[in-house]
DSSP file (Angstrom, degrees, kcal/mol; ACC not computed):
  #  RESIDUE AA STRUCTURE BP1 BP2  ACC     N-H-->O    O-->H-N    N-H-->O    O-->H-N    TCO  KAPPA ALPHA  PHI   PSI    X-CA   Y-CA   Z-CA
    1    1 A M     >        0   0    0      0, 0.0     4,-1.6     0, 0.0     5,-0.1   0.000 360.0 360.0 360.0 -52.9   19.8  -20.9   34.8
    2    2 A F  H  >  +     0   0    0      1,-0.2     4,-2.1     2,-0.2     5,-0.2   0.899 360.0  53.0 -64.8 -40.2   16.4  -22.0   33.6
    3    3 A L  H  > S+     0   0    0      1,-0.2     4,-2.6     2,-0.2    -1,-0.2   0.866 105.0  55.3 -64.7 -35.9   14.7  -20.7   36.7
    4    4 A K  H  > S+     0   0    0      2,-0.2     4,-2.0     1,-0.2    -1,-0.2   0.918 107.8  48.9 -62.0 -43.3   16.2  -17.3   36.3
    5    5 A K  H  X S+     0   0    0     -4,-1.6     4,-1.5     1,-0.2    -2,-0.2   0.911 112.5  48.2 -62.7 -41.4   14.7  -17.0   32.8
    6    6 A V  H  X S+     0   0    0     -4,-2.1     4,-2.7     1,-0.2    -2,-0.2   0.899 109.4  53.1 -65.7 -40.3   11.3  -18.1   34.1
    7    7 A E  H  < S+     0   0    0     -4,-2.6     7,-0.3     1,-0.2    -1,-0.2   0.868 107.4  52.2 -63.5 -35.6   11.6  -15.6   36.9
    8    8 A N  H  < S+     0   0    0     -4,-2.0    -1,-0.2     1,-0.2    -2,-0.2   0.854 114.8  41.8 -68.9 -32.7   12.3  -12.8   34.4
    9    9 A R  H  < S+     0   0    0     -4,-1.5    -2,-0.2     1,-0.2    -1,-0.2   0.891 113.0  52.2 -81.4 -40.4    9.3  -13.7   32.3
   10   10 A I    >X  -     0   0    0     -4,-2.7     3,-0.7    -5,-0.1     4,-0.7  -0.863  63.4-165.0-104.6 113.1    6.7  -14.3   35.1
   11   11 A P  T 34 S+     0   0    0      0, 0.0     3,-0.2     0, 0.0    -1,-0.1   0.715  83.5  68.8 -70.7 -18.0    6.5  -11.5   37.6
   12   12 A I  T 34 S+     0   0    0      1,-0.2     8,-0.1     8,-0.1    -5,-0.1   0.860  96.9  52.5 -68.9 -33.2    4.6  -13.6   40.2
   13   13 A L  T <4 S+     0   0    0     -3,-0.7     2,-0.4    -7,-0.2    -1,-0.2   0.766 117.0  37.0 -74.6 -24.0    7.7  -15.8   40.8
   14   14 A S  S  < S+     0   0    0     -4,-0.7    -1,-0.1    -7,-0.3     2,-0.1  -0.967  98.0  29.4-129.2 145.7    9.9  -12.8   41.6
   15   15 A G  S    S-     0   0    0     -2,-0.4     2,-0.1     4,-0.1     0, 0.0  -0.208  80.9 -66.4 101.7 169.3    9.2   -9.5   43.3
   16   16 A T     >  -     0   0    0     -2,-0.1     4,-2.1     1,-0.1     5,-0.2  -0.280  51.7 -95.9 -88.5 176.6    6.9   -8.3   46.1
   17   17 A N  H  > S+     0   0    0      1,-0.2     4,-2.8     2,-0.2     5,-0.2   0.874 123.2  54.7 -62.5 -37.8    3.2   -8.0   46.0
   18   18 A S  H  > S+     0   0    0      1,-0.2     4,-2.7     2,-0.2    -1,-0.2   0.887 108.2  49.2 -66.4 -36.9    3.2   -4.3   45.0
   19   19 A E  H  > S+     0   0    0      2,-0.2     4,-2.4     1,-0.2    -1,-0.2   0.914 112.6  47.7 -66.3 -41.5    5.4   -5.1   42.0
   20   20 A I  H  X S+     0   0    0     -4,-2.1     4,-2.2     2,-0.2    -2,-0.2   0.929 114.2  47.1 -63.0 -44.7    3.1   -7.9   41.0
   21   21 A L  H  X S+     0   0    0     -4,-2.8     4,-2.7     1,-0.2    -2,-0.2   0.909 111.9  49.5 -64.3 -42.9    0.1   -5.7   41.4
   22   22 A S  H  X S+     0   0    0     -4,-2.7     4,-2.4     1,-0.2    -1,-0.2   0.901 111.0  49.2 -66.6 -38.8    1.6   -2.8   39.5
   23   23 A S  H  X S+     0   0    0     -4,-2.4     4,-2.1     2,-0.2    -1,-0.2   0.899 112.4  48.7 -66.6 -37.4    2.6   -5.1   36.6
   24   24 A A  H  X S+     0   0    0     -4,-2.2     4,-2.5     2,-0.2    -2,-0.2   0.903 111.3  50.1 -65.9 -40.2   -1.0   -6.4   36.5
   25   25 A M  H  X S+     0   0    0     -4,-2.7     4,-2.9     2,-0.2    -2,-0.2   0.898 109.5  51.1 -64.6 -39.9   -2.4   -2.9   36.6
   26   26 A V  H  X S+     0   0    0     -4,-2.4     4,-2.8     2,-0.2    -1,-0.2   0.908 110.7  49.0 -63.9 -41.4   -0.1   -1.9   33.7
   27   27 A K  H  X S+     0   0    0     -4,-2.1     4,-2.4     2,-0.2     5,-0.2   0.931 114.0  45.0 -63.7 -44.8   -1.3   -4.9   31.7
   28   28 A I  H  X S+     0   0    0     -4,-2.5     4,-2.6     2,-0.2    -2,-0.2   0.919 113.8  50.9 -63.2 -43.1   -4.9   -4.1   32.4
   29   29 A H  H  X S+     0   0    0     -4,-2.9     4,-2.5     1,-0.2    -2,-0.2   0.921 111.5  47.0 -60.0 -46.8   -4.3   -0.4   31.6
   30   30 A N  H  X S+     0   0    0     -4,-2.8     4,-2.4     1,-0.2    -1,-0.2   0.914 113.7  46.7 -65.0 -43.2   -2.6   -1.2   28.3
   31   31 A T  H  X S+     0   0    0     -4,-2.4     4,-2.4     2,-0.2    -1,-0.2   0.897 112.1  51.8 -67.6 -37.3   -5.3   -3.6   27.2
   32   32 A L  H  X S+     0   0    0     -4,-2.6     4,-2.6    -5,-0.2    -2,-0.2   0.941 112.9  44.1 -62.4 -46.8   -8.0   -1.1   28.2
   33   33 A F  H  X S+     0   0    0     -4,-2.5     4,-2.4     1,-0.2    -2,-0.2   0.875 112.7  51.6 -68.3 -35.7   -6.4    1.7   26.2
   34   34 A S  H  X S+     0   0    0     -4,-2.4     4,-2.3    -5,-0.2    -1,-0.2   0.907 112.0  47.1 -67.4 -38.6   -5.8   -0.5   23.2
   35   35 A R  H  X S+     0   0    0     -4,-2.4     4,-2.6     2,-0.2    -2,-0.2   0.922 112.9  48.6 -66.9 -42.8   -9.4   -1.7   23.2
   36   36 A L  H  X S+     0   0    0     -4,-2.6     4,-2.6     1,-0.2    -2,-0.2   0.894 111.4  50.8 -62.3 -38.6  -10.6    1.9   23.6
   37   37 A F  H  X S+     0   0    0     -4,-2.4     4,-2.5     2,-0.2    -2,-0.2   0.909 110.9  47.7 -65.3 -42.5   -8.3    3.0   20.7
   38   38 A I  H  X S+     0   0    0     -4,-2.3     4,-2.3     2,-0.2    -2,-0.2   0.909 112.7  48.9 -65.0 -41.6   -9.6    0.2   18.5
   39   39 A I  H  X S+     0   0    0     -4,-2.6     4,-2.5     2,-0.2    -2,-0.2   0.915 111.1  50.4 -63.4 -42.2  -13.2    1.1   19.3
   40   40 A L  H  X S+     0   0    0     -4,-2.6     4,-2.5     1,-0.2    -2,-0.2   0.907 110.0  50.0 -62.3 -42.0  -12.5    4.8   18.6
   41   41 A L  H  X S+     0   0    0     -4,-2.5     4,-2.5     2,-0.2    -1,-0.2   0.910 110.9  50.1 -62.1 -41.3  -10.9    3.9   15.2
   42   42 A G  H  X S+     0   0    0     -4,-2.3     4,-2.4     2,-0.2    -2,-0.2   0.914 111.1  48.0 -63.1 -43.5  -14.0    1.8   14.4
   43   43 A V  H  X S+     0   0    0     -4,-2.5     4,-2.7     2,-0.2    -2,-0.2   0.913 112.7  48.8 -64.1 -42.2  -16.4    4.6   15.3
   44   44 A M  H  X S+     0   0    0     -4,-2.5     4,-2.9     2,-0.2     5,-0.3   0.904 110.7  51.1 -63.8 -40.3  -14.3    7.1   13.2
   45   45 A L  H  X S+     0   0    0     -4,-2.5     4,-2.3     2,-0.2    -2,-0.2   0.920 112.1  46.3 -62.7 -43.9  -14.3    4.7   10.3
   46   46 A I  H  X S+     0   0    0     -4,-2.4     4,-2.5     2,-0.2     5,-0.2   0.922 114.1  49.0 -63.5 -44.0  -18.1    4.3   10.4
   47   47 A F  H  X S+     0   0    0     -4,-2.7     4,-2.3     1,-0.2    -2,-0.2   0.947 115.4  41.5 -62.7 -49.8  -18.6    8.0   10.8
   48   48 A F  H  X S+     0   0    0     -4,-2.9     4,-2.5     1,-0.2    -1,-0.2   0.857 114.1  53.4 -69.7 -33.2  -16.3    8.9    7.8
   49   49 A G  H  X S+     0   0    0     -4,-2.3     4,-2.4    -5,-0.3    -1,-0.2   0.931 111.8  44.1 -64.8 -45.0  -17.6    6.1    5.7
   50   50 A S  H  X S+     0   0    0     -4,-2.5     4,-2.7     2,-0.2     5,-0.2   0.883 112.7  53.2 -67.5 -36.9  -21.2    7.2    6.2
   51   51 A Y  H  X S+     0   0    0     -4,-2.3     4,-2.1    -5,-0.2    -2,-0.2   0.931 111.8  44.9 -61.2 -45.6  -20.2   10.8    5.6
   52   52 A A  H  X S+     0   0    0     -4,-2.5     4,-2.4     2,-0.2    -2,-0.2   0.906 112.8  51.9 -65.4 -41.1  -18.6    9.9    2.3
   53   53 A Y  H  X S+     0   0    0     -4,-2.4     4,-2.4     1,-0.2    -2,-0.2   0.944 112.9  43.1 -61.1 -49.3  -21.5    7.7    1.3
   54   54 A Y  H  X S+     0   0    0     -4,-2.7     4,-2.5     2,-0.2    -1,-0.2   0.837 111.5  55.3 -69.8 -31.0  -24.1   10.4    1.9
   55   55 A T  H  X S+     0   0    0     -4,-2.1     4,-2.2    -5,-0.2    -1,-0.2   0.933 110.4  45.6 -63.3 -45.2  -21.9   13.0    0.2
   56   56 A V  H  X S+     0   0    0     -4,-2.4     4,-2.4     2,-0.2    -2,-0.2   0.904 112.0  52.1 -64.1 -40.9  -21.7   10.9   -2.9
   57   57 A K  H  X S+     0   0    0     -4,-2.4     4,-2.4     1,-0.2    -2,-0.2   0.921 109.8  48.8 -60.9 -43.9  -25.5   10.3   -2.7
   58   58 A M  H  X S+     0   0    0     -4,-2.5     4,-2.6     1,-0.2    -1,-0.2   0.895 110.4  51.1 -64.0 -39.6  -26.1   14.0   -2.5
   59   59 A Q  H  X S+     0   0    0     -4,-2.2     4,-2.7     2,-0.2    -1,-0.2   0.906 109.8  50.2 -64.0 -40.5  -23.8   14.6   -5.5
   60   60 A E  H  X S+     0   0    0     -4,-2.4     4,-2.5     2,-0.2    -2,-0.2   0.926 111.9  47.3 -62.8 -44.2  -25.7   12.0   -7.5
   61   61 A E  H  X S+     0   0    0     -4,-2.4     4,-2.4     1,-0.2    -2,-0.2   0.906 112.4  49.9 -64.2 -40.3  -29.0   13.6   -6.7
   62   62 A Y  H  X S+     0   0    0     -4,-2.6     4,-2.4     2,-0.2    -2,-0.2   0.918 112.0  47.7 -63.3 -43.5  -27.7   17.0   -7.5
   63   63 A L  H  X S+     0   0    0     -4,-2.7     4,-2.7     2,-0.2    -2,-0.2   0.893 111.7  50.0 -66.0 -39.0  -26.4   15.8  -10.9
   64   64 A M  H  X S+     0   0    0     -4,-2.5     4,-2.6     2,-0.2    -2,-0.2   0.910 111.9  48.0 -65.3 -41.0  -29.6   14.0  -11.7
   65   65 A A  H  X S+     0   0    0     -4,-2.4     4,-2.5     2,-0.2    -2,-0.2   0.905 113.0  48.5 -65.2 -40.3  -31.6   17.2  -10.9
   66   66 A Y  H  X S+     0   0    0     -4,-2.4     4,-2.0     2,-0.2    -2,-0.2   0.911 112.3  48.5 -64.9 -42.4  -29.2   19.2  -13.0
   67   67 A K  H  X S+     0   0    0     -4,-2.7     4,-1.9     2,-0.2    -2,-0.2   0.910 112.2  49.2 -63.6 -42.7  -29.5   16.8  -15.9
   68   68 A F  H  X S+     0   0    0     -4,-2.6     4,-2.1     1,-0.2    -2,-0.2   0.903 110.0  50.7 -63.6 -41.8  -33.3   16.8  -15.6
   69   69 A S  H  X S+     0   0    0     -4,-2.5     4,-1.6     1,-0.2    -1,-0.2   0.855 109.6  51.1 -67.0 -33.1  -33.4   20.6  -15.6
   70   70 A C  H  < S+     0   0    0     -4,-2.0    -1,-0.2     1,-0.2    -2,-0.2   0.877 110.4  49.3 -69.1 -36.4  -31.2   20.7  -18.7
   71   71 A E  H  < S+     0   0    0     -4,-1.9    -2,-0.2     1,-0.2    -1,-0.2   0.858 108.3  53.7 -69.8 -34.7  -33.6   18.2  -20.4
   72   72 A V  H  <        0   0    0     -4,-2.1    -1,-0.2     1,-0.3    -2,-0.2   0.894 360.0 360.0 -67.9 -39.5  -36.6   20.3  -19.5
   73   73 A R     <        0   0    0     -4,-1.6    -1,-0.3    -5,-0.2    -2,-0.2   0.523 360.0 360.0 -66.6 360.0  -35.2   23.4  -21.0
């Protein structure tokens, strides 16, 4: 009973070499894609954050220039 549960959890104890290899490949594949996805999310976050930051900076400069031009008149 206990050995059956262990066999279901650990693919090395049950199955042929091709099954073990395919399960290992699937695990590597999944971790690779999850890491790439996390990296992509991080890059997108940095890109959109910098875009928003510079947009706000440009708006501030535009408003200051507008305020200055109103004071000059």
